[in-house]
PyMOL CGO cylinders between C-alpha atoms (Angstrom):
from pymol import cmd
from pymol.cgo import CYLINDER

trace = [
    CYLINDER, 21.80, 55.14, -2.76, 19.57, 53.80, -5.18, 0.3, 1, 1, 1, 1, 1, 1,
    CYLINDER, 19.57, 53.80, -5.18, 21.77, 50.94, -5.74, 0.3, 1, 1, 1, 1, 1, 1,
    CYLINDER, 21.77, 50.94, -5.74, 21.53, 50.07, -1.95, 0.3, 1, 1, 1, 1, 1, 1,
    CYLINDER, 21.53, 50.07, -1.95, 17.82, 49.99, -2.21, 0.3, 1, 1, 1, 1, 1, 1,
    CYLINDER, 17.82, 49.99, -2.21, 17.74, 47.76, -5.15, 0.3, 1, 1, 1, 1, 1, 1,
    CYLINDER, 17.74, 47.76, -5.15, 20.05, 45.40, -3.33, 0.3, 1, 1, 1, 1, 1, 1,
    CYLINDER, 20.05, 45.40, -3.33, 17.72, 45.29, -0.35, 0.3, 1, 1, 1, 1, 1, 1,
    CYLINDER, 17.72, 45.29, -0.35, 14.74, 44.62, -2.47, 0.3, 1, 1, 1, 1, 1, 1,
    CYLINDER, 14.74, 44.62, -2.47, 16.38, 41.89, -4.21, 0.3, 1, 1, 1, 1, 1, 1,
    CYLINDER, 16.38, 41.89, -4.21, 17.38, 40.41, -0.96, 0.3, 1, 1, 1, 1, 1, 1,
    CYLINDER, 17.38, 40.41, -0.96, 13.90, 40.53, 0.28, 0.3, 1, 1, 1, 1, 1, 1,
    CYLINDER, 13.90, 40.53, 0.28, 12.51, 38.92, -2.90, 0.3, 1, 1, 1, 1, 1, 1,
    CYLINDER, 12.51, 38.92, -2.90, 15.05, 36.06, -2.61, 0.3, 1, 1, 1, 1, 1, 1,
    CYLINDER, 15.05, 36.06, -2.61, 14.23, 35.49, 1.04, 0.3, 1, 1, 1, 1, 1, 1,
    CYLINDER, 14.23, 35.49, 1.04, 10.64, 35.42, 0.26, 0.3, 1, 1, 1, 1, 1, 1,
    CYLINDER, 10.64, 35.42, 0.26, 11.24, 32.94, -2.63, 0.3, 1, 1, 1, 1, 1, 1,
    CYLINDER, 11.24, 32.94, -2.63, 13.42, 30.65, -0.47, 0.3, 1, 1, 1, 1, 1, 1,
    CYLINDER, 13.42, 30.65, -0.47, 10.88, 30.68, 2.55, 0.3, 1, 1, 1, 1, 1, 1,
    CYLINDER, 10.88, 30.68, 2.55, 8.11, 29.84, 0.18, 0.3, 1, 1, 1, 1, 1, 1,
    CYLINDER, 8.11, 29.84, 0.18, 10.11, 27.01, -1.43, 0.3, 1, 1, 1, 1, 1, 1,
    CYLINDER, 10.11, 27.01, -1.43, 10.93, 25.56, 1.93, 0.3, 1, 1, 1, 1, 1, 1,
    CYLINDER, 10.93, 25.56, 1.93, 7.20, 25.89, 3.02, 0.3, 1, 1, 1, 1, 1, 1,
    CYLINDER, 7.20, 25.89, 3.02, 6.21, 24.08, -0.31, 0.3, 1, 1, 1, 1, 1, 1,
    CYLINDER, 6.21, 24.08, -0.31, 8.90, 21.46, 0.25, 0.3, 1, 1, 1, 1, 1, 1,
    CYLINDER, 8.90, 21.46, 0.25, 7.77, 20.74, 3.98, 0.3, 1, 1, 1, 1, 1, 1,
    CYLINDER, 7.77, 20.74, 3.98, 4.14, 20.54, 2.90, 0.3, 1, 1, 1, 1, 1, 1,
    CYLINDER, 4.14, 20.54, 2.90, 4.82, 18.14, -0.12, 0.3, 1, 1, 1, 1, 1, 1,
    CYLINDER, 4.82, 18.14, -0.12, 6.84, 15.93, 2.38, 0.3, 1, 1, 1, 1, 1, 1,
    CYLINDER, 6.84, 15.93, 2.38, 4.18, 16.05, 5.08, 0.3, 1, 1, 1, 1, 1, 1,
    CYLINDER, 4.18, 16.05, 5.08, 1.29, 15.26, 2.66, 0.3, 1, 1, 1, 1, 1, 1,
    CYLINDER, 1.29, 15.26, 2.66, 3.42, 12.39, 1.22, 0.3, 1, 1, 1, 1, 1, 1,
    CYLINDER, 3.42, 12.39, 1.22, 4.13, 11.09, 4.66, 0.3, 1, 1, 1, 1, 1, 1,
    CYLINDER, 4.13, 11.09, 4.66, 0.56, 11.34, 5.73, 0.3, 1, 1, 1, 1, 1, 1,
    CYLINDER, 0.56, 11.34, 5.73, -0.61, 9.74, 2.55, 0.3, 1, 1, 1, 1, 1, 1,
    CYLINDER, -0.61, 9.74, 2.55, 1.92, 6.68, 3.20, 0.3, 1, 1, 1, 1, 1, 1,
    CYLINDER, 1.92, 6.68, 3.20, 0.51, 6.50, 6.72, 0.3, 1, 1, 1, 1, 1, 1,
    CYLINDER, 0.51, 6.50, 6.72, -3.11, 6.49, 5.55, 0.3, 1, 1, 1, 1, 1, 1,
    CYLINDER, -3.11, 6.49, 5.55, -2.07, 3.75, 3.10, 0.3, 1, 1, 1, 1, 1, 1,
    CYLINDER, -2.07, 3.75, 3.10, -0.45, 1.47, 5.78, 0.3, 1, 1, 1, 1, 1, 1,
    CYLINDER, -0.45, 1.47, 5.78, -3.39, 1.89, 7.96, 0.3, 1, 1, 1, 1, 1, 1,
    CYLINDER, -3.39, 1.89, 7.96, -5.87, 1.01, 5.25, 0.3, 1, 1, 1, 1, 1, 1,
    CYLINDER, -5.87, 1.01, 5.25, -3.70, -2.04, 4.23, 0.3, 1, 1, 1, 1, 1, 1,
    CYLINDER, -3.70, -2.04, 4.23, -3.65, -3.25, 7.75, 0.3, 1, 1, 1, 1, 1, 1,
    CYLINDER, -3.65, -3.25, 7.75, -7.51, -2.73, 8.08, 0.3, 1, 1, 1, 1, 1, 1,
    CYLINDER, -7.51, -2.73, 8.08, -7.80, -4.75, 4.68, 0.3, 1, 1, 1, 1, 1, 1,
    CYLINDER, -7.80, -4.75, 4.68, -5.56, -7.49, 5.92, 0.3, 1, 1, 1, 1, 1, 1,
    CYLINDER, -5.56, -7.49, 5.92, -7.54, -7.78, 9.20, 0.3, 1, 1, 1, 1, 1, 1,
    CYLINDER, -7.54, -7.78, 9.20, -10.75, -8.05, 7.22, 0.3, 1, 1, 1, 1, 1, 1,
    CYLINDER, -10.75, -8.05, 7.22, -9.34, -10.86, 5.05, 0.3, 1, 1, 1, 1, 1, 1,
    CYLINDER, -9.34, -10.86, 5.05, -8.23, -12.83, 8.23, 0.3, 1, 1, 1, 1, 1, 1,
    CYLINDER, -8.23, -12.83, 8.23, -11.77, -12.74, 10.05, 0.3, 1, 1, 1, 1, 1, 1,
]
cmd.load_cgo(trace, "trace")
């Protein structure tokens, strides 16, 4: 019976670990994408100012 509890505890920890890993990855990708977007927008603004 004790072994079963340990296994479920381990599975819960693994699930939480995977979930947090996925969230961290998504957050990292989202931040990277939004920073790319900001860089593109600021570059366009810079080019627009140069042309005027």
